[in-house]
N, C-alpha and C positions, 0 to 999 in steps of 0.2 A: 504494500500500500504506500502511496506517495504522501507527501506533506499536504496538509489542508490547503485548499485552493484560495481561501480568503482569510482576512483577519490581520490585525496589526501585529508587529513584533514588539512584545512587551515583557519587561522583566530584566533579569540578569543572565549573562552568559560569559563564556570565555572562548578563547581560540587556541588552537594547538601551539606548541612551542615554536620558537622562531627557527625557520629552516636554515638560514645562513649561519647562525650560531651553532646549531646542531652539527651541520656538516664540518665546520672548522674544529669544533671540540672533539669530534670523533677522529679526525685526521691527526690532530696534534696528540691526542691520547694514544693513537696507534704506535707512535714512536717515542712516547714519553717514558721516563724512568718511573716505575711504580704504577699505581692505580689512579685512574681518573674517573670521577663520578659526574655524570651530566644529568642533573635533576630538571624535570620539565622538558626533556628532550622530545623532539618531534619524531614520532614513529609513523612514517608515511613512505610512499613509494620511493622518493628520491633519497631519503636518509637510510632506508633499508639497503639501497644500492651501496651507499657509503659503508654501512656496517659490513656488508658482504665483502667489499674490497679490503677493509681493515682485517677481517679474518683471513683473507687470502694472503695477506702480507705476514701473517703469523701471530698477530695480536688476538686477544680474546675479547669478545663483546657479549655482554649479558644484559637483557632487557627485563625490567621488572614493571609489568603493565600496571600493577596496583598503584604505583606512585610516579609513573612515567619517568623512571630513572634508568639510565644506561650506564653500565660500568665497563670500562675498558682497561685491560692490563697490556701495557705496551711492550714493544721489542726494540732492542737497540739496532739490530740489523734486519731490515725488512726482507722477507723471503721473496724469491723469484719463482712463482708458481709456473708449471708447464702450460697453463691455459691463460687466455687473455683476462685482464682485469675488466670485468663487466660493469661499466658505469651506468647502464640502463638509460634513463632519460635525463640524467643529472649533469648539466653542463658545468655547474659549480664544482662538482666532484672531479670531473675529467680535467678541468683546467688547473685546479689547485693541486691535484695529485701529481701532475707533471712537475710542478715546482718542488713538491715535497720529496719526490724520489730522485730528482735529477742529479743530486750530489752523492747518492749512495751507490755502493757497489752492487751491481745486479743488472738484470735485463728483463724488461717488461713490455708486454703488448697491451695497448689500451683499446677497448671497443665499447660499443653502446648500441642502442636501438636505432632504427632507421632514421628517426628524427635527429638524434644526436650525431649520427654519421654525417648528416648534412650541415651541421653547424661549424662555423670557422674556428679552427684551433691555431692557425698561423699567427694570430695576434698574441698568443702566448709562446708558441714555438720559437718565433724569431728572437724576441728579447732573451729568452732562456739560452738559446744558442749563442747569443752574444756574451753570455757569462761562461760559456764552455760546455753547455749541455749537448749531449749527443742524441738528437732526435731525428727520426726518419718519418717524414710525412707531415702534412698540415691539416689533414682531416682524419677522423677515425675510420678504420683502425690504423694506428700508428705505433711505432716502436721507440722505446727509450732504452739507451744503454748508459748506466750510471758512469759519471766521469767527474774529475775535479772541477770545481767551480771557482770563479774569481769574484772577489768583492769589487768595490769601487762605487760607481754612480751610473744609474740608468734612467733615461727619460721615457716615460710612458705617455704616448700621445692619444691612446684610445681611452675614452672616459668609462673605464670598466674596473670595478672593484675586483673582479676575478683575475684580471691580468696583474693588477697591482699585488694582489694576495699571493698569486703563484710565485712572483719574484721575491716577495718577503719570505715565503716558506723556503725557497731555494737558498736564501741568504743564510739559513741556519747551518748549511753545510759548506759555505764559501770559505776561502782562505783569509778573508778580511771582512770587515763590516761592509754592508751594501746599502747605499742610499737610493731609494726609489722616489723619483720626482714625478708628480702628476699635476698638470696645470689646472685640471678640472677636478674639484673635490668629489670623491665617491665614498661609498659606504666604508666605514672604518672598523668593522668587526674584528678583522685580523689584528690591527694595531691594538685594539682593546684586549684581545685574548692572549697575545704573546706574553705580556708581563705577568699574567695570571698563571702561566706555565713556567714562571721563573726566568724568562728570557729578557734580554736587555733591548729596549726600543727607545729611540729618541725621535720626538716629533717636532716639526717646525712647519710654518705655513707652506703648503705645497710640496712637502717632502717628508719622508720617514726613513730613518736609518735603523737597520736591524743588525745586531751583532750575532756572530755564529754561536751555536750552543745546542745542547739537547734539552728538549722540554722535560719538566718535572711534573709528575701527576698532581692533580688538583681537583677541586670540586667547583663545578659551574652550575649556577641556577639560571635557567633559560626563561626569559619572559615570553609572553604570547607574541605571535608573529603579526606585526602590523600589516603586512601584505595580505594575510588572511582576514584580518579585522576589517580591512577596507571594504570588502564585499558586504559584510553585515552592516557596516556604517552606512553605506550608500543605500542598501535596502531599507534600513530604518528611516533614513531621510526622506525616502520616496513613497513608502507604503503608508497610506493615511492612518492616523491614530497611533503610530508607533512611538514608543519611548523606551529606550534600551540603555543598559549599562554593560559595557564589556570590561571584564576584570583583568588586571595585571597584563597590560599590553606594553611591549617594548616601545619606548619613546625616544630612540636615538635621533639626534638632529638630522642625520643623513638618511633617516627612514620615515620622517614625518612630513615630507613634502606634500603628500596627498592631503593632510590636514590643513596645511597652509593654502592649498588650492581650493579646498572646500570652504575655508574661511572667506576667501575672495568671492565665492559664490553666495555668501550669506547663510551658510549652513549653521545649524544650531548643534555644535559639537563642543563639549566642554571637558577638558582633562580634569580628573579628580584624583585626590590622594597621590599626587605625583611624588615619586621618590627620585630626587636628582642624583646624578652620579657623584660619588665622593671624590673620584679622580678620573683621569682620562681613560682608565682601563675598566671602569665600572659600567653597569648597564642602567640607564635611566628607564623608569617604568611607571605605570599608573593606570587608572581606569579612564574609560571614555564614556561620557553620557551623551546620548544622541536623541534628538527630538525631531520628529517629522516637521517639515516646513517647506515653503517654496524656495526655489533656488534661482539665482540670476546667472546668466552666461558668464563664463570666465575664460581667461587666457592661460595657456601654459607655454612658456618660452623655452628655447633650447637649454638655457642654463638651469631651468627647473628640473629637467628630465632625469638626471642622475639620482635625484632624491625621491623620485616617485615612479621609476621606470616599471616596476612590477604592479603598481596600482593603477596604471593608465587604463586597463580594461574596465575597472570599476568606475573610474572617473568618466569614461566615455558614456556609461549608462547615466551617470548624474547629469552630464551635459545634454543628453538626449531628452531630459525632462526639465531642463532649466529654461527660463524665459530669455529668449534671444539666441544669438549665434556665438558659439564658443570656437576657439581655434587652438589646436595643439600643434606646436611646431617642434622641430628637432627630434623626430622620432626614429632616426636611423637605427638605433639599437634595438627597436622593436622588430625590425625586419630579420634579425638573426637570433630570435628566441626559438621556442619550441615550434613556432610557426611564424610566418610573416604576419605579425599581429596588426600591422597597419591595414593590410588587405582584409584580414579576418574580422577586424572591428568594423571596417566599412561594410562588409557583407552582412554582419550581424545587425548593424544599425539599419541598413536598407530593408532587411526582413521585417524589422519593427515599424517600418514606415517613416523613418527619421531621415530628413534631408541631410546627406553627408557628401563631402567632396574630398578626394585624395589629391593632394598637390605635392608631388615628390614625397618628402618625409614629413608632411603636415596633414592634419585632418581638420576640416571645418565641419562643425556639427550644429544644426539648427534644432533647438528643442521643440518638442510637440507636447500636446496635452494628454495624448493617449497613444499607446502602441497598438498596431493594427493586427499583428499576428504573433502567436507564441513561438519563440525560437526553440530549436532543438538544443539540448544540453550535451549532445553526443560528440562534441568537438574533441579531437585528440589533445589539444592544448588546454591544460588545466585552467589557466587564467581566463581563456575565452569561454570555456564551459561554465565557469562560475559567473562570469558576466551575463551569460545567457540565462542562468538560473535566477540572478537578481532581476533581470527583465521580466521573467515569468512571475516572480513574486509581486512586482509592481503592478502588473496587469491582472492579477488575481488568478493566474493559471496554476494548475497543480504542478508540483515538482515530481520527477520520477522517484521511485523508492531509493535509488542510489544514483550517483554520478561518478562512474568509475574513474574517469581521468582526474577528478578533483582529489582523489586519494593521494596524488603526488604531493600536494601541499596542504590540503584541508580535509583530512579524513573526518567523516562525521558531520559534514556541512548540512545535509538534509535533516539529520537528527537534531542538530542545534536549532534549525528553523522550527521543526515540529514542537520542540520543548517551549520555544518562545511564543508559539501560538496556542499552547495548551492553557486552559483556565488557571491551573496551578501556578503558572509563571507570572501571573498578574497580581499575586498577593502583595499588598502594600503599595500598589500603584493606583 
């Protein structure tokens, strides 16, 4: 049975643990000295791929579903298995893993599903090769032969946290500290996590320096994933009568661009009980209170995109019901995700009867007062499938009993919606 077809989203909920932090904590724990505990870890398709690779490298991974805790016991020398390291659909895993293993002795083949095989790896391969990495190929499957790496300084011209992070992880095995300069600020989860694993990191505007060393096991508490939260936030803003509180969401400045965009649209979203970071390695977090209301058209500039790149599908649905015409520019990174999300979003919006225009790497979206047709949630790209699910909620159409592709990042999305529409969720509201 699917979710109820009508009714507001009312009450309290939470979202799964952050995917970016879970990936990185698993990978660092794989090579750390001793035990690493990751509390609140995301147990989903992408992170299961990471856990599988960690086991293939010789580390142990144990999940405790009762408290969403993952325990990793690391190895000093990663194993070279006879089979390919299967990265599934996880681009973050594939790219960061290249950097993590590049300076270790061994030989590995990297592979993934059909979608991941089509995504560009040259943006990571080329700068790693400049440090001395021995890589064969620029798309999966590709081969890595561990070799000595040089420190120094490298300039990253792609606005990608994955590229920056791969180089920072490679620095742990370099012969000297490595400074990674990036002129467009991107997500800083790796910079925050490395010191928590006992590693020396120096940050300055536009650059980060990582000193060689082996991680030490630690305990990480993972906040809720703001990219997953974005879909429930937009649904609550658009479904009449909704009033929702999402508990314990990560509020990193480099991950809350979607909240700033919604604020420009006049959205009623209020952070509550915010726990600020004590230092640059900590994780700011808090609750989000969301109240349904009318939205105005808003702009997203190219400089905004790195801070909301995964939330753009949710924001596109918000723009589709906002008063006026919104423009999203600088969307080139969306074309190399699990799908070409620029075209996928244009097709989704057209199905809904929303006037939309693609102009190179820009989308122009004119809001409408109602959607004309319920879209399918069967898209292979999890973010597009979730955006379609939000559109169905807004127009009062039923959700399917499950959305398989959503399990990559938001397992249990349909169940979360059902609980918010149940009478018991409304107690005290």
